C-alpha positions in Angstrom: -0.5 0.1 -0.2 1.4 3.1 -0.9 1.0 6.1 1.0 -0.2 10.2 0.0 0.5 12.2 3.1 -1.6 15.4 3.7 0.0 17.5 6.2 -1.5 20.5 7.9 1.2 22.3 10.2 -0.2 24.2 13.3 0.3 23.9 17.0 -2.1 21.7 19.1 -4.0 23.0 22.3 -7.4 24.8 22.2 -5.5 28.5 22.6 -3.6 27.7 19.0 -7.1 26.5 17.4 -8.2 29.2 15.6 -5.3 31.5 15.2 -3.5 32.3 11.8 -1.1 30.5 12.5 -3.1 27.5 12.5 -4.4 27.4 8.6 -2.9 24.4 8.6 -5.2 22.5 10.9 -8.0 24.6 9.8 -7.7 23.3 6.2 -7.8 19.6 7.4 -11.0 20.3 9.5 -12.5 21.9 6.5 -11.6 18.9 4.6 -12.6 16.5 7.2 -16.4 18.4 7.1 -16.1 18.4 3.2 -16.1 14.2 2.8 -18.3 13.9 5.5 -20.7 16.2 4.5 -20.0 16.6 0.5 -23.7 18.3 0.1 -23.1 20.7 2.4 -20.1 22.3 0.7 -21.9 24.3 -1.9 -23.2 26.2 1.3 -19.4 27.2 2.5 -19.5 28.7 -1.1 -22.1 31.0 -0.5 -20.7 32.1 2.7 -23.0 29.6 4.3 -22.1 27.4 7.4 -19.3 29.3 8.1 -18.9 27.6 11.0 -19.7 24.2 10.1 -16.0 24.5 8.3 -14.2 26.3 11.2 -13.2 24.3 13.9 -10.7 22.4 16.1 -8.9 19.5 14.4 -7.9 18.1 17.9 -12.0 18.9 19.2 -13.0 16.1 16.6 -11.0 13.3 19.0 -13.7 14.3 22.2 -16.6 14.1 19.8 -18.3 11.0 18.5 -17.3 11.2 14.5 -19.7 10.8 11.7 -18.6 10.0 8.2 -16.0 8.1 6.7 -13.1 10.4 7.6 -12.7 9.7 11.7 -9.2 11.1 13.3 -7.2 9.1 16.1 -4.1 10.2 18.0 -1.2 8.1 17.0 1.0 8.7 19.9 4.0 6.6 18.8 4.1 8.9 15.2 3.7 12.1 17.7 0.6 12.9 15.4 -3.3 13.3 14.8 -4.0 11.0 11.5 -7.3 9.8 9.4 -7.1 7.5 6.8 -9.0 6.4 3.8 -8.9 5.5 0.6 -7.7 7.2 -2.4 -11.3 6.6 -4.0 -13.0 7.6 -1.4 -10.7 10.6 -0.7 -12.0 11.8 -4.4 -15.3 10.8 -5.2 -16.5 14.0 -3.8 -15.6 15.8 -7.0 -18.5 14.2 -8.1 -20.4 16.3 -6.9 -18.9 19.7 -8.6 -18.8 19.3 -12.0 -17.2 22.8 -11.7 -14.0 21.7 -10.9 -13.9 18.5 -13.5 -14.2 20.8 -16.1 -10.7 22.2 -15.1 -8.9 18.6 -15.4 -7.9 18.7 -18.8 -7.3 14.9 -19.1 -11.1 14.4 -18.7 -11.6 16.4 -22.1 -8.3 15.9 -23.6 -10.2 17.1 -26.9 -11.8 20.0 -25.5 -15.7 18.8 -26.4 -18.2 20.7 -25.2 -19.4 18.7 -22.4 -22.5 19.2 -19.9 -22.0 18.0 -15.9 -23.9 14.8 -16.4 -21.2 14.0 -19.3 -18.4 15.1 -16.8 -19.5 13.0 -14.0 -19.8 10.1 -16.4 -16.3 10.4 -17.5 -15.4 11.1 -13.9 -17.1 7.8 -12.3 -15.3 5.7 -15.1 -11.7 7.1 -14.1 -12.4 6.7 -10.6 -13.4 2.9 -11.1 -10.3 2.5 -12.8 -8.1 4.1 -10.2 -5.4 2.0 -8.1 -6.9 0.7 -5.1 -3.2 0.7 -3.5 -3.0 3.9 -2.6 -4.2 5.3 1.0 -4.6 9.3 1.6 -3.2 9.8 5.5 -4.2 12.8 6.6 -1.8 14.0 9.4 -1.6 16.8 12.1 1.9 16.7 14.3 1.8 17.2 17.7 4.8 18.2 18.5 4.1 21.6 17.8 5.3 23.9 14.7 8.9 23.9 15.0 9.2 20.2 15.6 6.9 19.1 12.7 9.9 17.5 10.5 10.4 14.9 13.9 6.6 13.3 13.9 7.2 13.4 10.0 10.3 11.5 10.1 8.6 9.0 12.5 5.7 8.8 10.1 8.2 8.2 7.1 9.7 5.2 8.6 6.4 3.4 8.9 5.0 4.2 5.4 6.0 3.9 2.2 5.3 7.5 0.9 4.6 7.8 -2.6 3.6 12.0 -2.2 3.2 14.2 0.3 1.4 17.3 0.4 2.2 20.4 3.1 -0.1 23.0 4.2 1.2 25.8 5.6 0.2 29.4 6.3 2.8 32.3 5.4 3.2 36.1 6.4 5.0 37.0 3.8 1.8 36.6 1.4 -1.4 38.6 2.1 -4.4 36.8 3.4 -6.5 35.9 0.8 -3.9 34.2 -1.5 -3.3 30.7 -2.3 -0.4 29.3 -3.9 1.5 26.0 -4.9 5.0 24.9 -5.1 6.6 21.7 -5.6 9.8 22.4 -4.9 12.2 25.5 -2.9 13.0 26.5 0.3 11.7 27.2 3.9 10.6 30.5 3.4 11.5 31.5 6.7 8.8 29.1 7.8 10.1 27.4 11.1 7.7 24.6 10.5 9.2 23.8 7.0 13.0 24.2 8.3 12.1 21.3 10.5 10.4 19.0 7.9 14.0 20.0 5.4 15.9 18.7 8.8 14.3 15.6 9.0 12.5 14.7 5.7 14.8 14.5 2.8 12.4 14.6 -0.1 10.2 17.0 -2.4 6.5 17.8 -1.4 3.9 19.7 -2.9 3.2 23.5 -0.8 0.0 24.3 -0.7 0.9 28.5 0.7 -2.2 29.7 2.5 -1.5 33.8 3.1 -2.2 35.0 6.5 -0.4 38.8 5.5 -2.2 41.5 6.7 -4.7 42.3 4.0 -5.4 46.0 4.5 -9.0 45.7 2.8 -10.6 43.0 6.1 -9.3 45.4 8.3 -11.1 47.4 10.7 -8.0 50.2 10.4 -8.5 50.8 6.9 -11.5 52.7 8.5 -9.4 55.2 10.3 -6.6 55.0 7.6 -9.3 56.5 5.3 -11.0 60.2 5.5 -14.7 60.2 7.3 -16.4 61.3 4.0 -14.7 57.9 2.6 -16.3 55.3 5.0 -19.7 54.8 2.4 -17.5 54.0 -0.2 -14.7 51.6 2.1 -17.9 49.5 2.4 -18.9 49.1 -1.1 -15.2 48.5 -1.8 -15.3 45.8 0.9 -18.5 44.5 -0.7 -17.0 44.2 -4.1 -13.9 42.8 -2.6 -16.1 39.5 -1.5 -18.2 39.2 -4.6 -15.2 39.3 -6.6 -13.3 36.7 -4.2 -16.2 34.7 -4.5 -16.6 34.6 -8.7 -12.8 33.8 -8.8 -13.3 30.7 -6.4 -16.5 29.7 -8.7 -14.0 29.5 -11.3 -15.6 32.3 -13.5 -13.4 32.4 -16.6 -13.0 36.3 -16.8 -9.7 35.9 -14.5 -8.2 33.9 -17.4 -7.6 36.7 -19.2 -7.8 39.6 -16.0 -6.1 39.4 -12.8 -8.3 40.1 -9.8 -8.3 43.8 -9.4 -8.3 44.5 -12.8 -11.6 42.7 -12.6 -12.4 44.9 -9.5 -11.8 47.7 -11.7 -13.4 46.8 -14.3 -16.4 47.0 -12.2 -15.8 50.3 -10.5 -15.0 52.5 -13.7 -16.7 50.5 -16.2 -15.8 48.1 -18.9 -17.7 46.8 -22.1 -17.0 43.3 -21.1 -17.8 43.4 -17.3 -20.2 46.3 -16.2 -21.3 45.3 -12.2 -23.0 48.9 -12.5 -26.0 47.1 -13.5 -26.5 44.0 -11.8 -29.2 42.8 -14.5 -26.3 43.2 -17.4 -23.8 41.5 -15.1 -26.1 38.5 -14.3 -26.8 38.2 -18.0 -23.3 38.0 -19.0 -22.4 35.1 -16.1 -25.4 33.4 -18.1 -22.8 33.0 -20.9 -21.0 30.5 -18.9 -23.7 28.2 -18.7 -23.2 26.8 -22.2 -19.4 25.8 -21.0 -19.8 25.1 -17.2 -22.5 23.7 -15.7 -23.5 22.7 -12.0 -25.4 19.8 -11.0 -28.2 20.0 -8.4 -27.5 18.6 -5.5 -30.7 18.6 -4.0 -31.7 17.1 -7.1 -28.9 14.0 -8.3 -28.0 13.7 -4.4 -30.0 10.0 -4.1 -28.6 9.4 -7.6 -24.8 10.0 -7.8 -24.8 8.2 -3.8 -26.5 5.4 -5.3 -24.1 5.1 -8.6 -27.8 5.4 -10.7 -27.3 7.3 -14.1 -29.6 10.3 -15.3 -31.2 9.9 -18.3 -30.8 12.6 -20.6 -34.1 14.8 -20.1 -34.0 14.5 -16.5 -29.9 15.2 -16.5 -30.6 18.6 -18.2 -33.8 19.2 -16.3 -31.7 19.0 -13.2 -28.9 21.3 -13.8 -28.2 23.9 -11.6 -26.6 26.6 -14.3 -24.0 29.5 -13.4 -27.0 31.9 -13.6 -28.7 30.1 -11.1 -26.5 29.5 -8.9 -25.1 32.9 -8.8 -28.8 33.6 -8.2 -28.6 31.3 -5.0 -25.3 33.0 -3.8 -27.2 35.8 -3.5 -30.0 34.9 -1.7 -28.4 34.7 1.9 -28.7 37.5 4.3 -25.2 38.3 4.5 -25.1 38.5 0.5 -28.2 40.6 0.0 -26.4 43.7 -0.9 -25.4 42.0 -4.1 -28.8 40.7 -5.3 -29.8 44.5 -6.7 -28.4 48.1 -6.4 -30.6 49.4 -4.5 -30.3 47.6 -1.3 -26.7 49.2 -0.9 -24.5 51.5 -2.4 -23.2 50.1 -5.9 -19.9 50.3 -7.2 -21.1 54.2 -8.4 -20.9 55.4 -5.1 -16.6 54.4 -5.0 -14.8 57.4 -5.6 -11.6 56.8 -8.1 -9.4 58.7 -5.9 -10.7 56.6 -2.5 -10.1 53.2 -5.2 -6.5 54.6 -5.5 -5.7 55.4 -1.5 -7.0 52.2 -0.9 -5.3 50.1 -3.3 -1.8 52.3 -2.1 -2.3 51.2 1.5 -2.9 47.9 0.4 0.2 47.4 -1.4 2.4 49.0 1.1 1.0 48.4 4.2 3.3 46.1 6.5 2.6 42.2 6.6 1.6 42.0 10.0 0.3 45.5 10.4 1.0 47.2 13.7 1.5 44.3 16.1 4.6 42.2 16.6 4.9 39.3 14.2 4.5 36.8 17.1 1.7 38.4 18.2 0.5 39.0 15.2 0.5 35.5 14.0 -0.9 33.3 17.2 -4.1 35.7 16.8 -7.4 34.9 15.7 -8.8 36.1 12.0 -10.8 39.2 12.1 -14.7 39.0 11.6 -13.9 40.3 8.0 -11.6 37.6 7.0 -13.6 35.0 8.7 -16.3 35.7 5.8 -13.6 34.6 3.3 -11.7 32.2 5.2 -14.4 29.4 5.2 -14.9 29.4 1.6 -10.8 29.6 0.6 -10.7 26.2 2.8 -13.4 24.8 1.1 -11.6 26.1 -2.2 -8.5 24.4 -0.9 -10.1 21.1 -0.4 -11.3 20.6 -3.6 -8.3 21.3 -5.2 -6.4 18.8 -3.3 -8.8 16.2 -4.1 -8.7 17.3 -8.0 -4.8 17.5 -7.9 -4.4 13.9 -6.2 -7.3 12.7 -8.7 -5.3 13.8 -12.0 -2.0 12.6 -10.5 -3.5 9.1 -9.7 -5.1 8.5 -12.9 -1.6 9.8 -14.6 0.8 7.9 -12.0 -1.7 4.5 -13.4 -1.4 5.1 -17.0 3.0 4.8 -16.3 4.5 1.6 -15.7 5.2 0.8 -11.7 8.5 1.0 -11.3 11.0 3.1 -9.6 10.3 6.3 -11.4 6.8 5.9 -11.3 7.5 7.3 -7.6 8.6 10.2 -8.5 5.7 11.2 -10.8 5.0 15.2 -10.1 2.4 17.2 -10.2 0.8 19.0 -13.1 1.2 23.0 -13.1 -1.6 24.0 -10.4 -1.4 28.1 -11.9 -5.2 27.8 -12.4 -6.1 27.1 -9.0 -4.1 29.8 -7.4 -6.0 32.6 -5.9 -3.6 35.7 -6.6 -4.6 38.9 -5.4 -3.0 41.2 -7.6 
């Protein structure tokens, strides 16, 4: 049995559970909730059920655990661990055709495929996956700076084919997510320990925790008083744009994050959000390219392995437009439903936008706090609105990445070289605020 290790870095103990430095542990907790409750994930991408996805990984040991992903303490390996078969780990992707559509090997000839077709191909690929892969999710209990000691003992007892490490990065602003397969520690003590005790390459998933002034209450005091209304409009637009990015909106294939925001504020023939209905109609264009399954309608069929006939499949599809409407139905998003409910992008003055962006680019990574105090501080209310969707997105990306890796690994001859098969480029999944 070959092991794929997914390591979340953090500090054990209730006082550290919800701090920025523990975002690696938080990602494992969110991953557990996603796998055990796959139909709840779409709610997380609409800012709903935030508390459901955020929690203490250590606290799961004290509860009666339900679902296929169960956690246990392994004292001999100085870690909390959860084990499950690779097929069970990636099976959740069947509920999310939008992510399947990003995997080019499922549709190498770039044909137009609806959700049902993508799910059918996915099930065929999944059935052909080797049963010789086991996912081991690991939360070291050695504290952050000695994480390598725990991984060294695990490496001695497991035949590790690949390893993924999820960790926080102070040099990267909150909201950013990026991937690297090789490189140094970047000054991160957890990675330094891993490099000291574990001599292997691994995929790094870097989640930014650095100060994002847009999501900080400090922004109000830094801007002049009459800009406060514009700040709230700007922040709302930031939330909206960020959610679109996590929903894999096609506009981000040609525009950077803040270019999309600028288009909404200052007008763009291709992306005009000053009129909500125009914006909604533009999103509907994606329906012909990227369909979403109706989880409520298809749940029983997916779980029972039943196929929908073509008419039923078409009638059950949840289009991108319908999904967007559902995103706006939640109380916290009512401001996006119609311009009359909140100041629109028109209320954001150009000089205020430029002032905010100047602060965003120049403000120090830990704000006014000492670095140690900052990384051990909890996320603020504005950040929490995006934290759960970000962790949900991160979990789906890990599943999609490992699914693609396992499919490619099964297509090559089993030899020593196949163990070194690296991950495909992950740039399309990176979330970069630039």
